[in-house]
C-alpha positions, -999 to +999 in steps of 0.1 A: +297+449-313+307+476-345+347+474-352+367+494-372+394+480-379+426+500-395+458+478-414+484+497-427+519+469-428+533+468-453+523+433-472+554+410-477+551+383-494+528+398-523+516+363-539+492+349-507+465+368-488+474+396-466+486+382-427+468+409-416+437+404-439+437+368-425+436+372-384+410+402-392+386+373-410+399+357-376+382+385-354+346+382-380+343+341-373+355+346-334+329+367-332+304+345-343+315+313-331+317+321-293+276+330-301+275+367-314+242+362-342+258+380-377+226+405-374+241+416-341+276+418-355+299+450-383+326+451-389+344+475-413+387+466-433+402+507-439+431+497-454+463+524-460+491+525-473+517+489-472+478+475-469+461+493-502+476+463-520+443+444-507+417+461-526+430+456-555+418+443-587+427+415-596+434+428-630+454+455-618+475+433-593+483+409-618+501+436-632+522+449-608+530+417-588+525+394-611+494+371-600+458+378-600+444+392-566+453+364-529+429+383-508+403+380-533+385+350-524+380+368-485+371+402-505+341+381-515+331+371-484+334+400-466+310+412-494+282+375-487+288+390-447+285+425-450+314+431-440+323+469-454+360+471-466+374+504-471+405+519-485+425+552-478+418+578-510+453+598-498+465+560-504+456+554-532+469+589-545+509+582-540+503+550-550+492+561-582+464+545-590+422+554-603+390+541-589+387+514-617+419+497-604+401+488-573+385+455-559+347+462-565+327+463-536+356+477-522+342+518-514+367+547-509+378+577-490+394+607-491+410+597-463+417+560-437+415+591-411+379+601-425+365+569-428+375+557-391+364+590-371+334+590-391+329+550-377+339+561-344+319+592-339+293+560-352+296+539-323+318+517-341+352+510-315+389+515-332+412+485-338+439+489-354+469+459-365 
């Protein structure tokens, strides 16, 4: 089971966990609950456009939105479970983000398109939220 999940929806309430990130976590957990062994799962979440704040470090998130990144706990759980998060480099440029402003462990790609198509070529199925 190999999935790449894209999300670019604008986060309306910056003080709570992203609905898309929460949904993506449920996708992973439902496969576990259905009996799919963890070692048979590969999930990669690609964030872009309005979802880019998900990938901000706590410090940068607080500067921009007045609170630490409410997605940090889920990002840490993803890291523990081998789930990759990739942020779109084009979205970073448009939002004046530097690599140092990105949450530790989040990968950066040239673009959402290059990240997703590379994963699809490697056999990942695409889900777009």
